[in-house]
N, C-alpha and C positions, 0 to 999 in steps of 0.2 A: 575472453571476458565471460565472467560468470556472475549471475545474480541468484542467490539462494534464499528463498523465502521460507519462513517457518513460523510456527505459533498458532496455526489454525486448529480448529477442533469443534466440539459440540458444546453449546452454551444455551442456557435458557434465556428467553426474552427478558430484557432488562439487565442482563449481565454484561460483563466486560471481557475483552480479549486484547492481547497485545501481539501484533505481528512484527516480525523482524526480517530484515533483508540484509544479507551480507554480500558485499561486492568484492570481487577479486579480478585480477588480470588487467586492471586499469584503475587509475585514480579518478574517482567520481566526484571528488570534493568540489571541483570547479563547475560541476554540471547539475542542472535540476534533476531531481529524482521524483518519482511518482508512484502512486498505487492506483491500480485499476481493478475492476472486478467483472466477472461474467456469471450471471445467474443462469440456471437451466432454461434453455429455450430463448434466451435473450442475447443481445449483442454485448460485447465488452464495453464497459463505460468507465469514464474517469471518476476517481474517488477523491484524490488529494495529491498535491505536489508541494515540494519544498525546494527553494533555490539554495545555492551554496551559502548565502548569507543568512538563511533561515526564514526568508519570506515564504508565506504559505498561501495556498489556494485550495478551496474545497468545493465539491459538488453540493448543491443546495440540500440534497437529501441527507447529507451527513454533517452539515455545518452545525456546530454546537454540541455534537456528540463524539466526533472523531478528532484526534489530534495527530498530525504528522510531525516527525522530528528527525534529525539526523545527527550523527556523530562523525564529523569529517575525518578526524584522526583515526578512527576505527573503520572507516568506510562502511558504515552501517546506516540504515534508514529504518524508522519504526512507524507503526501505525497503532496508536492507542484507540481502541474502539469501546465506547461506553454506551450505556442504554441501548443495547442492541435490540433490533427488531427482527421479526420473522423475515421481512423483505431484505434484510442485509445478507441473507444466505446466498453464498456465491463462492466461486474460486477467486481468490485474491492474488493479483500479480504485482510484483514490484518491477519497475522499469527505470531505465536511465536514458537521458537524452544523448544521442550520438551527434546531433547537430541542432542548432537553435530551433526549437519547436517540434523536433522529431524524436520520438522515443524509439531508438533503434536497438536497445538492449533490453531483454526480457528475462525474468526468472521463470521457474517452472510452475509456479502457482501453489497456493495452499488453501485448502478447503475450510470454509467457515460455515457451520450449520447452526442456525438459531431455531430452537424449538419454541413453539408458541404455547 
C-alpha cells in the first residue's frame, strides 16, 4: 500500500496551492481519506478528511480556505489550499483509514512553505 503526496512548494501569503495524493496497492474508494500536517517543532495535526461519499470535515484553522476532494475512480485525493497564511507552513501528509477511525496508511509528506 502506497500513498504518494505531491504539490507542495513555496508560495507567498495569500496564494494558493493544490496538493495531490495518489493511492496504490489498495482500493481506498470505500474508506475515508485525510490530510494532516506537522509544522516545525509541533505535533502532527488534523487538517481535513473526506468520506467515500464526499462528506468533508475540516480543522477550524483551515475551514473556509481549504477544500478536500477525491476522485474514487482514480484513487486520488486532493487538498486545494487558498488564502494561505504563514502559519500553514508545514509538511503535509495524506492518510487513509485502515479501520474505522484509525488512519493506518500514510504517505511520505510534501512540504508547504508560506512566506510572509
